[in-house]
C-alpha positions in Angstrom: 8.5 -5.9 -9.0 6.1 -2.9 -7.9 5.2 -3.1 -3.9 2.3 -1.0 -2.9 1.0 0.3 0.8 -2.6 0.9 0.5 -4.2 3.1 3.5 -7.4 3.3 3.8 -10.5 2.6 6.0 -12.8 1.1 3.9 -12.6 -2.2 2.9 -14.4 -1.9 -0.7 -12.3 1.5 -1.6 -9.0 -0.6 -0.9 -10.4 -3.7 -2.5 -11.0 -1.3 -5.6 -7.4 -0.5 -5.9 -5.9 -3.3 -5.4 -7.8 -4.4 -8.5 -7.2 -1.1 -10.7 -2.9 -1.6 -9.3 -3.2 -5.4 -10.4 -4.6 -4.6 -14.2 -2.0 -2.3 -14.6 0.7 -4.2 -12.4 0.0 -7.7 -12.7 2.9 -8.8 -10.4 2.4 -6.3 -8.2 2.4 -7.1 -4.5 -0.2 -5.1 -2.7 -0.4 -4.8 1.6 -3.2 -3.0 3.8 -3.9 -0.9 6.3 -6.4 0.4 7.7 -5.2 2.8 10.1 -2.5 5.5 10.5 -0.6 3.9 12.6 -0.7 0.2 11.6 0.8 1.9 7.9 3.3 3.6 10.1 4.2 -0.2 11.2 3.9 -1.5 7.7 6.4 1.2 6.4 8.7 1.0 9.1 9.4 -3.1 8.5 8.8 -3.2 4.6 9.0 0.2 2.1 6.7 0.0 -0.4 7.7 1.5 -3.7 4.4 3.3 -3.5 2.0 4.8 -1.0 -1.8 5.4 -1.6 -3.1 7.2 1.7 -7.2 8.3 2.2 -6.7 11.3 4.0 -9.3 11.0 6.2 -8.1 7.9 8.4 -8.6 7.1 12.3 -5.3 7.4 14.1 -3.5 9.7 11.4 -4.1 11.1 8.3 -2.9 10.8 5.0 -0.8 13.8 5.3 0.1 13.0 9.1 1.5 9.5 7.6 3.7 10.6 4.7 5.4 13.9 7.5 6.0 10.9 9.6 7.9 8.3 7.1 9.9 12.0 5.8 
């Protein structure tokens, strides 16, 4: 089973991405974060297999999240 973390401050965009993921990976586990700090905490607790991050989000942009994880 694949685990995904969607990082986006738009609830509508997150829901759309989740539907797309589930159409391809019906057994996927999907977590969501609305800002960079929340995403970093979630990754620290349970690293996802795949991270989908918006580049323009509050507190830490998508590039900064990836840099912090790396």
